[in-house]
C-alpha positions in Angstrom: -0.1 -0.7 21.0 2.1 1.6 19.0 5.7 2.8 19.0 6.7 6.4 18.7 9.8 7.2 16.8 12.0 10.1 18.2 10.9 12.2 15.1 7.3 11.8 16.1 6.6 9.2 13.5 3.9 6.8 14.6 4.2 3.1 13.8 0.9 1.4 14.3 0.2 -2.3 14.6 1.9 -4.6 12.0 0.0 -6.0 9.1 0.5 -8.5 6.3 -0.3 -7.8 2.7 -0.8 -10.6 0.1 0.0 -9.9 -3.6 -0.4 -12.7 -6.1 0.3 -13.1 -9.8 -0.4 -16.2 -12.0 -0.1 -16.6 -15.7 1.3 -18.3 -18.7 4.2 -17.3 -20.9 6.5 -18.4 -23.7 9.3 -16.8 -25.7 7.1 -14.2 -27.3 4.1 -13.6 -25.1 2.8 -13.5 -21.5 -0.7 -13.3 -20.1 -1.5 -13.1 -16.4 -4.0 -12.2 -13.7 -2.9 -10.4 -10.5 -4.2 -9.1 -7.2 -2.5 -6.6 -4.9 -3.7 -6.4 -1.2 -5.7 -9.6 -1.9 -7.6 -9.5 1.4 -8.2 -5.7 1.2 -6.2 -5.0 4.4 -6.7 -1.4 5.8 -3.2 0.0 6.5 -1.3 3.3 6.5 1.6 4.2 4.2 2.5 7.1 6.4 1.2 8.6 9.7 3.2 11.3 11.3 2.8 14.4 13.5 2.2 17.4 11.3 2.5 19.9 14.1 -0.5 21.9 15.4 -3.7 22.7 13.6 -3.8 26.3 12.5 -7.5 26.5 13.3 -7.7 24.7 16.6 -4.1 24.5 17.9 -4.7 20.8 18.5 -2.0 18.3 17.4 -2.5 17.3 13.7 -1.5 14.0 12.2 -1.0 13.4 8.5 -2.3 10.0 7.5 -1.7 8.4 4.1 -3.8 5.3 3.7 -2.6 2.3 1.7 -4.4 1.5 -1.5 -7.3 -1.0 -1.4 -7.4 -4.3 -3.2 -6.5 -4.1 -6.9 -7.3 -6.9 -9.3 -6.5 -7.0 -13.0 -5.2 -8.9 -16.0 -2.2 -8.1 -18.1 -0.4 -9.2 -21.3 2.9 -8.5 -23.0 4.0 -9.4 -26.5 7.5 -9.2 -27.9 7.5 -7.8 -31.4 11.0 -8.6 -32.4 
């Protein structure tokens, strides 16, 4: 089930995203691992009515998907 906003913005089902970050740090350095969208949830950042298609005249929706799972490592060092 979806809800339509008066400006024709479509709000699909709700979803949950899980981001995690774990690491170690002291006064001068930090090292960590992280994951964004840990369970690789498919979701939309934006989805709205873009008017009618120039080619077919049919309604056209603009859909911007959310990014997939991102996993990485990071480090920072204070030099002063």
